[in-house]
N, C-alpha and C positions, 0 to 999 in steps of 0.2 A: 524587496524581492531577494530571494535567497541568491548568495553569491555562487554561480555555478561555473566559474572559469576552469580550465582543464587542471591547473595547478590545486585548486580546491577540492575538485572531485577527485583526483588522485590521492591527495592526503586523507579525505575521508575514507577511501577506499584501504588505504594502508593501515589505517586504525581500526579495521574490522577485526575481530576474533573469529575466525573462519570456523573452528570446531571449538566452541565454547562450553561453558558449564551447561549441562541438560536443564538443570532446574531454571537457571536464568533464561533459557530460550523457551522453555514450556509456558514461563509467566508471561511470555509475549506471543504467544501462538495466534491469538485471534487477530491481533492487527497485524502479524505478518501474513495471514491468510487474506485479509483485505488488500494488503499492499502488493501481493503476488496476483490476486485478481485484477487488480487495476493495471499491473504491468501487462498482463496477458492481453487486456483489452487494447491498452496504447500499443503494444507491439502489433496487434491486429490491424489498426489503423495506418501504421506506419508500412506494415507489409503490403497492404491494400494500396497505398499511395504509389508504391514503386512496382507493383504486381510482382512482389516475391514471395508469395504466401508459402512457397516450398522451403523458405528460410525460416519460418516462423517456428517456434516462439523465442529462442535465444539466439540472436546474431548480432553482427555488427552492421547496423544500418548504414553507416557512413561508406561502406563499399558499394552501396547502391545510389546514395545521394550523388558522390562524386567519385568514380572510381580512381580518378588522377590525385585525390588528396592525400598529403603527407603531413604527418606530425612534424613540428620544429625538432630540430636534432636533439636538444636537451631533453624536452618531454618524451621524444620516442625511447631515449636511453633510459629515462627514469622508468617509464611504462614497462619496458621489456624486463627491467630487474625485478620490478614488482610481480609482473605475472609468473615469475620463475617459482613463486610460493603460493600461488592461488590453486586452490584444488578443483579439479574438474573443467573439462574442456568448454562446457556451456557457460560456467561462471567466468573463465578466462575470456570468452568471447564478449560477453556483455560488459565486463569491466573496460576491456579495450575499447568497446564501443561507446561505454559512457565518457570515457577521457576523450576520444576522438571526436565524438559529437560536440563536446563542450569547446574544444579549441575551434571546431569547424565554425562554431556560433560565435566565437570571438572574432574570426578572421573574415567570416563573409556570411553573416545571418540572412542576407537576402537569397542565399541558395537553399534554404530550409523551408518546409511548408508550413502553413498555419495548424500545426498540430500540437499537442500538449507534449512536454518534455518527455521523451520516451523512456529514460533511464532512471529518473529520479524516483519513481516508487520502488524499483528494484534496489537501488543503492540504499534507501531507507530500510528495505526488508533486510539487507546484508547488514546494516549497523545495527539491526535490532535482534541479531541472534546468528548471523553468519550464513554457511551454505545450506543448499538444498541438494537434494539426491533424487535420482529414479530409481523407482521400485521396479521389482520384476515385471510388472505388468505395465509399465510405461508411465505410471502416475508419478506425481511430484510429492515426494515425502519432505514435509518442512519441519520435522521434528514435532511431534504431538498431533498433527493432522495431515493426512494424505488426501489428495484428490487428481483427478485426471485432467489435463490442460484442456481437453476438447479440441476444437477446430478454430482457425482463424474466423471463419464466417459466425460460429456460435459465440465467440467472445465479442464479436462487433455489437452484441445486444445486450452485453453486460451493463448494467447502470454505471455511470462514472463516479469515480470517487476522487473528489478534488481537494478535500480538506487535509492537506499532507502537513499536518502541524502535530508536535510531540504531545501537546496536552490532549488532543483528540485521540492519537494513537494509544496514549497510556490509558484514556477512559475507555477503551474498547477491551482492553485485557483484564480478565477476570477468570476465576476459578469456576468451573463447573458447566453445565448445559444452560445457555442463556437464551432468552426470548425477550424481544423488544417490543414496545407499544408505544403509540402516541396518545397521549391524553389532552384534550383541548384546555388551554388554560382559561381561568374565569374571565379575562379581559377578550377572550376570543381571537386575539391577535397573534397567538404563537402558540405552539404545540410543546407541551411538556413531554419529556421522555423518560419514560420507567421501563424498568426491566424485571424479569423474574429469573433468579439463578437458582438451578437445581444442584446441590453438592452433596452427594452422598446420600440423596434421599431427604436432605433438608432444603426446605425452601427459604430463600432471601428475596423480598420484594423491595425495590429501591428506585429512587428517582434521582436524575440528575440535578443537582441545587445549583443556585446562583452564585455559589462559591466554588463551582467546577469540581464538585465532589459527589460521588454516590452516596445517599444517606436512606435510612430506612423509610419505608412509606406504607400507608393502609391504602393506597389508591387502587390497587389490584385486587379484584375479587377472587373468589376461591378457586372457580372454576373457569374452563376456557368459554363455556356458553355464557356464564356471566360476565365474563370480559367483554365478550362481543356485545351482550345487550347493555352493558354501560357505556358502548359507544367508542371504547379504545380499539385503535387500529394497530393491526401487527405490521411490524416493519422488518425488514431485513438488515444486517449489519451495515450496509453501505448507507442506506437511508437513516440509520440511527446515528451513523458517523458525522453525516451532514447536519443533523439537528444538534450534535455536540459542537461541531464548528459554528454553528449559528449561536449557540451560547457563549462560546469563548469570544466570538465577536463582540457581543453585548457587554460581557463582564469586563473585558480588557479594553474595549474601544479600539481595537486594531484588528484588521481583517487577518484571519489566519491565512497561512500560505495555501493558495488555491491555483495549482499549476499543473 
């Protein structure tokens, strides 16, 4: 299990380059989008648990779990010094929440509900490219992609993304417009993951291989109609990520982080 003590979470956040190199961030836009989607889903679950949908999506949940909770003096001082260089009130609020929730879990885990770790997807999002900003229409600009966060109720219906593993996240990142499909393996026991990337009009068909790399494939027919006729099932990026996680499990013999 990943170490998520308060000191570790704070050190991870300290290492974030909040306004990083644009090309570096753009290379991770797909994984960052999936991580933000998962955070919004988890935030909706926690907001529902404490009936604080008004605070969603970027909030310090510990204020509602236990309003009397206080950080240890050393952690509080370190957190305050760190927050002074974090951009944006919503980002500062979630960074504080991540550290406070981690210490709350250390000191009194019984007080917490049986819900997935709220802030881990967002901490990973920050680690893979830094900040997000609000656009003029209230959408979230993740650098390279924007979308509207929707409502807590709407995000409760988002499929869960639990394969929070670096190999999985790296495999999601690619240039171009990507479409994923599942192709039944010859043994019928598992699905192969294939994708089509369109980059500046050029088409690249690839399969996620047993060595955990995308390699060229001829498994995808030319047209969408032919793809459907061949029995390939279209997938969204979260379903694709879960298949990548399954492949990592098989290859490494260790379960990927699913929390």
